[in-house]
N, C-alpha and C positions, 0 to 999 in steps of 0.2 A: 504494499500499499504506499502511496505517495501522497503526502498532505500538500494540497495546492493552496496558494494565496490568491485572493481575488484582486483583480485590477479595478481601481476606483476611477470612474469616469466623472470628471468635474466640468465646470463651465467652459474651460479652455479645450476640452476634448482630449482624447487619448489615442495614441497610435495603437493599432492592433498588436497584440502580444501573444501570438499562437505558441503553444507548447506541444511537445509530443507526449500524449497521455500514456499511462500504463494500463494494464487490464483491470486494475483496481485503484482508483484515485479516491482520496478523501478530502472533504471540505469542512473547514471549521464553522461551527455555529456562529462565531463572531463575524464571519463574512457573509452571512445570509440575511435577507433573501438575496439571491443572485441568479444570473443567467449563465448556463453552461452551453456553449455552442460546440458541437462536434462536427468536424468536416471530414467526411469519408472520401479520401482521394484514392482509395483502392479500387480494384476492378470488380469487387463483389460486395454484397450486402453484409453489414455487421449488425450486431444487437447491442443496445445500451440498456442496462438494468439499474434502476434506482433501488438501492437496498433500504427497505423500511427499517426504522430503528426498533421496531418490534412492539410498539404500544401506541394506541390512539391517545388523543388528548384526554380521554376519560380513563385511560389506564388499562384498557382491554387489549388483548392480542390483536395486532393489525394483520390485515390480509396481505398475502404476497403480491407484489406488483409484477405484471407481465413485462417481458423484454420488449423494447421498441426497436423496430427495424430502421436502419439508416441505409438507404439504397446507395449503390456505387455512385461516386461523384456527386453526392448530395450532402447538404448541411441540415442539421436539425438542432433546434434550440430547446432547452429544458429550463423551466423555472424551478429552482431548488429553494425550499423553505426550511425553517427550523423544525417544522413538524416531522421531518424524516430523520432527525438526529437520533443517534443512539445514546446510551447512558454515558459515553465518554465525551459527548459534545461534537461528534463529527457525523457527516453524511457521506455514505459510500456510493460510488457509481462504478459499475462493472462494465467493461467493454469486451466483446467476444474476440476482437482482434484489434491490433493497433498499427500494423504495417501500413504506411502511407496515410495515417490518420493524424490530424491535429485537432487541438481544442483551444477554446478561449473561455475564460471565467471572469465575469464582471459582476461586481456588487451593484444592486439596484436600490 
């Protein structure tokens, strides 16, 4: 797992800061809510899965989230909120493959 820091966009704007993701990236609750953009530059579809922290706001077990397909040569954006954080204060996103894949993470 690699802990990623969010890029903050202010009034002056920010240059894009893509990074190469791992198959399991984590994001601190301190950077949320945020947008994660995954750019699949590979020749095949990949899946992204947001790992639920395991509990709903009411404290009951949360339902498993389905993987989301990202087609070849496509970008997909995900809104990540504190609701998905686990007990250690991080949200985990899994990618099925990372070859020719980049990502950007922006606090909103």
